[in-house]
DOGU-937192 format. One record per atom (N, C-alpha, C): residue in three letters; x, y, z. Coordinates in pm, whole numbers, padded with zeros to 5 digits, always signed. Each point is the difference from the previous one (the first is absolute). Layout:
AlaXYZ/...
END
This chain:
Met+00086-00118+00000/Met-00086+00118+00000/Met+00090+00124+00000/Pro-00020+00091-00093/Pro+00081+00122-00003/Pro-00026+00089+00122/Lys+00102+00074+00038/Lys-00014+00093+00113/Lys-00084+00119-00044/Ala-00087+00045+00087/Ala-00087+00113-00029/Ala+00018+00106+00108/Leu-00060+00116-00020/Leu+00015+00112+00092/Leu-00045-00037+00141/His-00099-00086+00013/His-00051-00038+00132/His+00093-00097+00072/Asp+00102-00050-00069/Asp+00094-00094+00062/Asp+00111+00070+00079/Phe+00008+00133-00006/Phe+00098+00074+00077/Phe-00056+00026+00140/Thr+00087-00008+00102/Thr-00046+00030+00136/Thr-00034+00148+00009/Ser-00072+00039+00106/Ser-00035+00141+00014/Ser+00125+00085+00019/Gln+00103-00054+00068/Gln+00125+00075+00016/Gln+00068+00022-00135/Glu-00001-00101-00086/Glu+00059+00015-00133/Glu-00079+00100-00083/Ser-00132-00003+00013/Ser-00086+00084-00081/Ser+00016+00148+00028/Val+00026+00037+00125/Val+00010+00142+00036/Val+00144+00050+00005/Ala+00096-00091-00010/Ala+00141+00039+00004/Ala+00038+00072-00130/Pro+00099+00089+00008/Pro+00047+00066-00123/Pro+00062-00103-00094/Tyr+00003+00033-00127/Tyr+00063-00089-00097/Tyr+00150+00000+00025/Ile+00061-00118+00001/Ile+00143-00009+00030/Ile+00083-00047-00119/Lys-00066-00036-00108/Lys+00072-00052-00116/Lys-00081+00031-00125/Ala+00071+00026-00109/Ala-00064+00022-00129/Ala+00073-00082-00105/Ala-00073-00050-00098/Ala+00061-00078-00108/Ala-00069+00036-00131/Ala+00080+00015-00104/Ala-00056+00025-00132/Ala-00076-00123-00047/Ala-00104+00021-00077/Ala-00081-00111-00050/Ala+00082-00087-00093/Asp-00004-00129+00024/Asp+00060-00098-00090/Asp-00114-00048-00091/Thr-00006+00056-00120/Thr-00113-00027-00090/Thr+00002-00141-00057/Thr+00111-00072+00016/Thr+00012-00136-00053/Thr-00031-00105+00105/Asn+00072+00005+00112/Asn-00013-00104+00102/Asn-00090+00038+00117/Gly-00032+00127+00016/Gly-00083+00044+00111/Gly+00083+00029+00123/Asn-00065+00044+00107/Asn+00062+00038+00126/Asn-00067-00074+00114/Asp+00058+00015+00120/Asp-00068-00049+00120/Asp-00124+00085+00022/Ala-00098-00053+00071/Ala-00123+00075+00029/Ala+00036+00126+00079/Cys-00048+00114-00047/Cys+00032+00129+00062/Cys-00118+00051+00082/Arg+00023+00110+00073/Arg-00107+00064+00075/Arg-00064+00113-00078/Ala+00072+00055-00098/Ala-00053+00110-00081/Ala+00082+00011-00128/Val-00056+00069-00099/Val+00072+00029-00123/Val+00002+00151-00021/His+00110+00048-00057/His+00015+00142-00029/His+00032+00014-00148/Met-00065+00093-00068/Met+00021+00019-00144/Met+00101+00111-00021/Thr+00117-00033-00056/Thr+00101+00101-00031/Thr-00002+00037-00147/Gly-00053-00088-00083/Gly-00005+00027-00144/Gly-00119+00086-00035/Thr-00024+00013-00129/Thr-00114+00076-00051/Thr-00130-00067+00043/Ser-00102+00079+00033/Ser-00131-00055+00034/Ser-00046-00092-00112/Ala-00047-00119+00038/Ala-00038-00098-00102/Ala-00087-00109+00061/Ser-00060-00077-00089/Ser-00072-00119+00041/Ser+00106-00109+00017/Val+00006-00058+00119/Val+00102-00099+00032/Val-00069-00128+00047/Asn+00046-00113-00049/Asn-00050-00129+00047/Asn+00081-00040+00122/Leu-00069-00020+00112/Leu+00064-00047+00123/Leu-00053-00138+00034/Thr+00088-00089+00044/Thr-00044-00131+00047/Thr-00032+00013+00148/Val-00128-00016+00033/Val-00050+00017+00137/Val-00072-00128+00039/Gly+00049-00066+00105/Gly-00063-00123+00045/Gly-00006-00107-00107/Gly+00100-00004-00088/Gly+00006-00101-00105/Gly-00075+00035-00128/Ser-00070+00112-00001/Ser-00075+00043-00119/Ser+00058+00129-00056/Val-00005+00014-00131/Val+00048+00122-00064/Val-00116+00100-00005/Val+00025+00120+00053/Val-00102+00104+00007/Val+00057+00128-00059/Ala-00077+00069-00083/Ala+00044+00126-00059/Ala-00034+00117+00093/Phe+00100+00083+00027/Phe-00017+00119+00083/Phe+00051+00120-00077/Trp-00066+00115+00015/Trp+00054+00126-00053/Trp+00081+00063+00112/Leu+00132+00000-00016/Leu+00089+00056+00102/Leu+00048+00137-00044/Ile-00006+00096+00092/Ile+00039+00138-00028/Ile+00141+00024+00053/Lys+00083+00063-00082/Lys+00139+00026+00036/Lys+00008+00073+00134/Gly+00090-00047+00088/Gly+00023+00064+00128/Gly-00093-00045+00111/His-00092-00091-00028/His-00095-00045+00102/His+00037-00138+00052/Thr-00032-00023+00128/Thr+00021-00130+00064/Thr-00136-00063+00027/Tyr-00011-00128-00032/Tyr-00127-00071+00014/Tyr+00019-00119+00094/Pro-00089-00019+00099/Pro+00012-00114+00092/Pro-00051-00130-00065/Ile+00076-00047-00097/Ile-00037-00120-00074/Ile+00110-00105+00022/Cys-00038-00119+00041/Cys+00094-00110+00020/Cys+00012-00075-00133/Ala+00107+00027-00072/Ala+00020-00059-00133/Ala+00131-00078-00004/Thr+00011-00089-00100/Thr+00123-00077-00017/Thr+00066+00023-00135/Lys-00071+00063-00094/Lys+00057+00025-00132/Lys-00069+00120-00063/Ala+00076+00075-00081/Ala-00055+00116-00071/Ala+00045-00006-00146/Ser-00084+00052-00087/Ser+00033+00001-00143/Ser+00083+00121-00040/Asp+00023+00093+00091/Asp+00073+00123-00029/Asp+00121+00012+00094/Ala+00117+00022-00057/Ala+00122+00013+00080/Ala+00003+00126+00084/Gly-00093+00092-00020/Gly-00008+00123+00077/Gly-00067-00018+00135/Val-00044-00122+00030/Val-00064-00030+00128/Val+00107-00041+00100/Val-00010+00053+00123/Val+00092-00035+00108/Val-00081-00074+00107/Phe+00051-00114+00043/Phe-00065-00079+00104/Phe+00054+00046+00135/Leu-00089+00030+00094/Leu+00038+00047+00133/Leu-00028-00107+00104/Tyr+00096-00019+00090/Tyr-00010-00104+00103/Tyr+00011+00059+00138/
END
């Protein structure tokens, strides 16, 4: 079963982000606590809970989405 946002403890959920990783568009990343869009605003496919979901991400914004893969290299995974 893939890790989801509800699988983080309450301490993990409210703690500041301590690590960031660029999106690996080929192999994916570990499940993150949020994603941040550094590239141009675009429709990005994110793998969430094992399913691919399209999101419109706006440059400079952080979204509390637990994802494991992104279709755009401009996405940063926050842990």
